[in-house]
Every structure is written in C-alpha cells, then in structure tokens.
C-alpha positions as CSV (number, residue, x, y, z in Angstrom):
1,M,15.8,-4.3,-7.1
2,D,16.1,-6.5,-4.3
3,A,16.5,-9.6,-6.3
4,T,19.2,-8.3,-8.8
5,L,21.2,-7.3,-5.7
6,V,21.5,-10.8,-4.5
7,E,22.0,-12.5,-8.4
8,V,25.0,-10.0,-9.1
9,L,26.5,-10.9,-5.6
10,L,26.3,-14.7,-5.7
11,P,28.6,-15.0,-8.5
12,L,30.9,-12.2,-7.9
13,L,31.6,-13.2,-4.3
14,E,31.6,-16.9,-5.4
15,A,29.0,-17.3,-2.5
16,R,27.0,-20.5,-1.4
17,S,24.2,-18.1,-1.0
18,V,23.3,-14.4,-0.7
19,A,20.5,-12.8,1.3
20,L,19.0,-9.3,1.9
21,W,17.2,-8.8,5.2
22,E,15.3,-6.1,6.5
23,A,14.6,-5.7,10.3
24,L,11.0,-4.6,11.2
25,P,10.0,-3.2,14.4
26,D,6.9,-5.1,16.2
27,D,5.7,-3.6,19.7
28,G,9.4,-3.5,20.9
29,R,10.9,-6.2,19.0
30,D,12.2,-6.6,15.7
31,R,11.2,-9.0,13.3
32,L,13.4,-10.5,10.2
33,L,11.9,-10.0,6.7
34,T,13.4,-11.8,3.8
35,R,13.5,-9.3,0.9
36,A,15.5,-11.6,-1.3
37,R,17.6,-14.8,-0.8
38,L,19.4,-16.7,-3.5
39,E,21.6,-19.9,-3.3
40,R,23.8,-21.7,-5.9
41,G,21.3,-23.8,-7.9
42,M,18.3,-21.7,-7.4
43,A,16.3,-20.2,-10.4
44,V,15.0,-17.3,-8.8
45,P,15.6,-15.8,-5.4
46,Q,13.3,-16.1,-2.7
47,S,11.4,-13.6,-0.2
48,S,9.1,-13.5,2.7
49,A,5.7,-14.3,1.5
50,P,3.8,-10.7,1.2
51,W,0.5,-12.1,2.9
52,V,2.6,-13.3,6.3
53,L,1.5,-11.5,9.3
54,L,4.4,-9.5,11.1
55,A,4.0,-11.6,14.1
56,E,4.8,-14.9,12.1
57,L,8.3,-13.7,11.1
58,P,11.2,-14.7,12.7
59,L,13.1,-12.3,15.7
60,V,16.0,-10.6,14.8
61,D,17.4,-11.5,18.1
62,D,16.9,-15.4,17.2
63,D,20.5,-14.8,15.5
64,P,22.5,-12.8,17.8
65,V,25.2,-12.2,15.1
66,R,22.9,-10.3,12.8
67,A,21.6,-8.3,15.7
68,Q,25.0,-7.3,16.8
69,T,26.0,-6.3,13.2
70,W,23.0,-4.0,13.1
71,R,23.8,-2.5,16.2
72,A,27.6,-1.9,15.4
73,R,26.6,-0.7,11.9
74,Q,29.8,-2.5,10.8
75,T,30.7,-5.0,8.2
76,R,31.5,-8.2,10.0
77,V,33.2,-11.5,9.0
78,I,32.2,-14.8,11.1
79,G,33.9,-18.0,10.4
80,G,36.7,-18.8,8.4
81,D,37.7,-21.8,6.0
82,G,34.9,-24.3,5.7
83,E,32.3,-21.8,6.1
84,A,32.2,-18.2,6.5
85,R,29.5,-15.4,6.9
86,L,30.2,-11.9,5.8
87,M,27.4,-9.4,6.8
88,V,27.5,-5.6,5.4
89,P,24.7,-3.3,7.1
90,V,22.7,-0.8,5.2
91,I,21.1,1.7,7.1
92,T,19.1,4.2,4.9
93,E,18.4,8.1,5.9
94,S,14.9,7.0,6.9
95,E,16.4,4.5,9.7
96,R,15.5,1.3,7.6
97,R,17.7,-1.4,8.5
98,L,18.8,-3.8,5.9
99,L,21.5,-6.5,5.9
100,I,23.3,-8.0,3.0
101,E,24.6,-11.6,4.1
102,A,27.0,-13.9,2.0
103,V,27.5,-17.2,3.2
104,L,31.0,-18.5,1.6
105,D,33.2,-21.6,1.4
106,R,36.2,-19.6,2.7
107,A,37.2,-16.5,4.4
108,P,36.4,-13.5,2.2
109,N,39.5,-11.5,1.0
110,T,39.9,-7.7,1.1
111,Y,38.6,-7.5,-2.7
112,S,35.2,-9.3,-1.6
113,I,34.4,-7.5,1.2
114,R,35.1,-4.3,-0.8
115,V,33.0,-5.4,-3.5
116,A,30.2,-6.3,-1.1
117,E,30.6,-2.7,0.8
118,G,30.6,-1.1,-2.8
119,M,27.4,-2.7,-3.5
120,A,25.9,-1.9,-0.2
121,R,26.5,1.9,-0.7
122,I,25.1,1.7,-4.1
123,F,22.0,0.0,-3.0
124,E,21.8,2.5,-0.2
125,N,21.9,5.6,-2.2
126,F,19.2,4.2,-4.6
127,I,16.9,3.5,-1.8
128,N,17.5,6.8,-0.3
129,L,16.6,8.5,-3.6
130,L,13.4,6.4,-3.8
131,D,12.6,7.3,-0.1
132,S,13.2,11.0,-0.5
133,S,10.5,10.9,-3.7
134,E,7.9,8.3,-2.4
135,R,7.9,8.8,1.3
136,D,6.4,11.2,3.7
137,T,9.4,13.1,5.6
138,L,7.9,12.9,8.8
139,T,6.4,9.5,9.3
140,G,8.2,7.4,6.8
141,L,5.1,6.4,5.3
142,L,4.5,6.5,1.4
143,N,3.3,9.8,0.5
144,R,0.5,11.1,-1.7
145,K,2.7,11.6,-4.5
146,S,3.3,8.0,-5.0
147,F,-0.1,6.9,-4.5
148,D,-1.3,6.5,-8.1
149,D,1.8,4.4,-8.9
150,T,2.0,2.2,-6.0
151,F,-2.1,2.0,-6.4
152,F,-1.5,0.1,-9.8
153,K,1.6,-1.9,-8.9
154,A,-0.3,-3.7,-6.0
155,T,-3.8,-4.0,-7.6
156,Q,-2.3,-5.3,-10.8
157,R,-0.6,-8.6,-9.4
158,D,-2.1,-11.7,-10.3
159,P,-5.3,-11.8,-8.2
160,A,-5.0,-15.7,-7.3
161,P,-1.6,-17.2,-7.6
162,T,-1.3,-21.0,-7.0
163,D,-0.2,-22.2,-3.5
164,A,2.9,-24.2,-3.0
165,P,2.6,-27.4,-1.7
166,G,2.9,-27.2,2.1
167,E,2.7,-23.8,2.2
168,Q,0.3,-21.5,4.2
169,R,-3.0,-20.8,2.2
170,R,-2.9,-17.4,0.8
171,C,-5.7,-14.7,0.7
172,H,-6.6,-14.2,-2.8
173,G,-9.2,-11.6,-1.8
174,P,-9.9,-8.1,-3.2
175,Y,-8.0,-5.2,-2.0
176,W,-9.5,-2.5,0.0
177,L,-9.0,1.3,0.3
178,A,-9.3,3.1,3.8
179,V,-9.3,7.0,4.5
180,V,-7.9,7.3,8.4
181,D,-8.6,10.6,9.6
182,V,-7.5,11.9,13.2
183,D,-10.5,13.0,15.3
184,H,-10.1,16.6,16.5
185,F,-6.3,16.9,15.8
186,K,-6.4,20.6,15.3
187,S,-7.4,20.7,18.7
188,V,-4.2,18.7,19.8
189,N,-2.1,21.1,17.7
190,D,-3.7,24.3,19.5
191,R,-3.4,22.7,23.0
192,Y,-0.1,20.8,22.9
193,G,1.8,22.6,20.2
194,H,3.1,21.1,16.9
195,L,5.7,19.1,18.4
196,I,3.5,17.0,20.3
197,G,0.8,16.9,17.2
198,D,4.0,15.5,15.2
199,E,4.7,12.9,17.8
200,V,1.1,11.9,17.6
201,L,1.3,11.3,13.9
202,L,4.4,9.3,14.4
203,L,2.6,7.2,16.9
204,I,-0.1,6.6,14.6
205,A,2.1,5.7,11.6
206,R,3.6,3.1,14.0
207,I,0.2,2.0,15.0
208,L,-0.7,1.4,11.3
209,R,2.4,-0.7,10.5
210,S,2.2,-2.8,13.4
211,T,-1.9,-3.4,12.7
212,F,-1.3,-4.2,8.8
213,R,0.9,-6.7,7.0
214,H,4.3,-5.7,6.0
215,D,3.5,-5.8,2.2
216,D,0.3,-3.6,2.8
217,R,0.6,0.1,1.3
218,L,0.3,2.7,4.0
219,Y,0.4,6.4,3.1
220,R,0.2,10.0,4.7
221,F,-1.7,12.2,2.5
222,G,-0.8,15.1,4.6
223,G,-2.1,16.9,8.1
224,E,-4.0,14.2,9.9
225,E,-4.9,11.9,7.0
226,F,-3.7,8.5,6.5
227,V,-4.8,5.9,3.9
228,A,-4.1,2.4,3.8
229,L,-4.5,-0.2,0.8
230,V,-4.7,-3.8,2.0
231,R,-5.8,-6.9,0.9
232,A,-8.6,-9.2,2.7
233,C,-10.1,-12.6,1.8
234,D,-13.6,-11.3,2.4
235,P,-15.8,-8.2,3.4
236,Q,-15.7,-9.4,7.5
237,G,-11.9,-9.6,7.3
238,A,-11.8,-6.2,5.9
239,A,-14.0,-4.9,8.4
240,A,-12.2,-6.8,11.2
241,A,-9.0,-5.3,10.1
242,F,-10.0,-1.6,10.3
243,E,-12.0,-2.1,13.2
244,R,-8.7,-3.4,14.8
245,L,-6.8,-0.3,13.8
246,R,-9.4,1.9,15.3
247,R,-9.4,-0.1,18.5
248,N,-5.5,-0.3,18.4
249,V,-5.3,3.5,18.4
250,E,-8.0,4.6,20.8
251,D,-6.4,1.9,23.3
252,Y,-3.1,3.4,23.0
253,P,-1.7,6.0,25.9
254,F,-0.4,8.7,23.8
255,P,2.2,10.8,25.9
256,Q,0.9,13.9,27.2
257,V,-2.4,13.8,25.1
258,G,-3.9,10.6,26.6
259,R,-6.8,9.5,24.3
260,I,-6.7,10.0,20.5
261,T,-9.5,8.3,18.1
262,V,-9.7,8.1,14.8
263,S,-12.6,8.0,11.9
264,I,-12.2,5.5,9.4
265,G,-14.1,5.0,5.9
266,Y,-13.2,2.2,3.6
267,T,-14.3,0.6,0.1
268,V,-13.5,-2.2,-1.9
269,L,-11.6,-1.9,-5.2
270,R,-13.5,-2.6,-8.3
271,E,-12.5,-3.8,-11.7
272,H,-10.9,-0.9,-13.6
273,D,-11.0,1.2,-10.4
274,T,-8.8,4.4,-10.6
275,P,-6.8,5.8,-7.5
276,S,-9.3,9.1,-7.4
277,D,-12.4,7.1,-7.6
278,A,-11.6,4.4,-5.0
279,F,-10.4,7.5,-2.5
280,E,-13.4,9.4,-3.2
281,R,-15.5,6.6,-2.1
282,A,-13.7,6.0,1.0
283,D,-13.5,9.8,1.8
284,R,-17.3,9.8,1.6
285,A,-17.3,6.9,4.0
286,V,-14.9,8.5,6.6
287,Y,-17.3,11.6,6.4
288,L,-20.3,9.8,7.4
289,A,-18.0,8.3,10.3
290,K,-17.4,11.7,11.6
291,A,-20.9,12.8,11.2
292,E,-22.0,10.1,13.1
293,G,-19.9,10.7,16.2
294,R,-16.0,10.1,15.0
295,N,-14.3,7.0,16.4
296,A,-15.8,4.9,14.1
297,V,-15.5,2.5,11.0
298,R,-17.7,2.9,8.1
299,C,-17.7,0.9,4.6
300,F,-19.1,2.8,1.6
301,E,-20.7,-0.5,0.2
302,T,-22.9,-1.1,3.3
303,A,-23.6,2.6,4.3
304,V,-23.0,5.3,1.8
305,Q,-24.2,3.4,-1.4
306,V,-27.4,2.1,-0.1
307,G,-28.9,5.5,0.3
308,E,-27.7,6.9,3.5
309,P,-26.8,10.8,3.5
310,S,-22.9,11.5,3.7
311,P,-21.8,15.2,4.5
312,Q,-19.9,16.9,1.8
313,R,-16.3,17.7,2.6
314,G,-16.1,21.2,2.2
315,A,-19.3,21.7,4.3
316,E,-18.4,19.9,7.3
317,R,-14.9,21.6,7.4
318,D,-16.9,25.0,7.2
319,V,-18.8,24.3,10.6
320,E,-16.3,22.1,12.5
321,L,-12.8,22.5,14.3
322,F,-10.9,19.1,14.5
C-alpha cells in the first residue's frame, strides 16, 4: 500500500521523488521512519530496514520544515522554480503521524496540490479502516483478532535475504513469541480505579514500543495481557530483549501507582508452527514465571519443556487475584 502510493504520485506530480514518512515516538523525541520513497529512475521504492533499531533512525527535528508541517497539520509548499517541496501531513484517528513529501522541479500548481491532498485523504481513510479492524482501541497495538493474519505475514518472509554491499548486517534468526502479563493488575483497578488502570496499560504499550524494533509485532490480547512477536538472532538475543522489557517496566515510575512489574513467557517459533500452538507454549511459560514469584522471564524451551512443572492457567486464576 505504501509503495503503491508513491508509485502513483511520482508520475502524477511529475516529481523528482516522492516519499511517505512516519514519525515514531522515542523517549520524548520523534524518529523519522521511511515507509516508502521513490525517485525518478528507481525500479522499486525503498524503505527503512525492518531490522533497524528505533534509536538508529534520524530525528524528526533534524528537518525543521517537516517537523513544523506535522505540528501545523497543514499542507506546505517550500521553494519555487528550480526545486520545490510539497508536503501533505496525514494524521490518522489513532494519531499515527505520516507525511507525503514530493520534491518537484518547480512550484506545484493548484491542481497538483489538490491531487496530493486527495490521495492523502484516500490513504488516511484506508489506514483508519485497517486500524479499526486490526488495532486495540485503547493502546493502538494490534488486537487479538488480527493475530493469526499478522503472525503468518511476519513469519512467512524470506528467512535469510542477502545483505547489500556496505549495508549493516541483518538478523536472520528465528522469530520468538512472548506473552507479557501485568502482575497484580486487578489490585491496581480495585485500588486506583479503571481510569488509572487504563493509563497503566497505555504506558506499558509505550514501553513495549520503545523496547522493540518498529517492525516487531506487538499486540494487546485484552485485559492485562500483551503479546510480542519479535525476531532475534539467537536464544541469547531473545532472552536479552525480553529481560530488557521486564526491567524497563520495573524501572518505570507509573504515576500514582508507583512500581509495576510483568511476568513474561516466551518460545521460539518452529517450522510449520501455528499461532495457537506458539501462544500455548508461551502461555505455559508465563504462568511458570508467575508461580515462581512474578516479575520474571521464562523460556518454554529451557524451562517447561525440560520437565519443570507449570501450573494450569485456569487453576491459578481460581486461587489468585492479580
């Protein structure tokens, strides 16, 4: 969809290049993600590498013109004959911030501006439709209904593409699925109310986004349960990533509530795995982490599968409040 947008706009606007950018929050600063960019003479659009870390993306404020266009939420034209930039912001209902930017040989006429704005509105409506069906209304993360589809889309990619010359070495390792459960969340709702409970969930969703790469799949399955589908080069990398998430949540000063912790269980995806099988393994591991005192990370392959007992999900809920 992103590639199609720039491929259509390039000849319509007679542009030198057309790009679709997205602003991603990163600890109080915004990073610039290239969703699609096409220049004259290029065969296919380019985009930011899915394996790049959020901190490695350029800052939005590095280009004050783009930053101001997002803040104003209005179409801008900079420059004139010789070179001009036409920028159309796209702000979705879920507050995702995108920007269509065309570099032209001359200042755009009214027709060109209307074409760009019309395409932007069509693209915005399409994104809103997708978000309403695939995303959790509270946190903006993917929802449980979209899990199967996005699971197969993510895991059926080429597992070992060839690195381009001079390009940073990619991770060609397997995918890992983690279930993240907020410890004692029921007591947060009971003590502070559901508005504060919702704020805790929103903040945990933000921590999830800042901990993992922009292309990792993050879900809210309902209540206090989150799921992360990420790629790691080896078991050590996966363990470090999920431990980093546990630590980031533990160290975060949640307003009014104070300290919140999570229990995490994860598993490596196997050949011909199904979403339900992978989720069941990770779910068993997270309940082992809870049975051992919570605020812990456990791997199915190194804990549950080797013979350690794990409590049944239903049985634990019968005797515990969290």
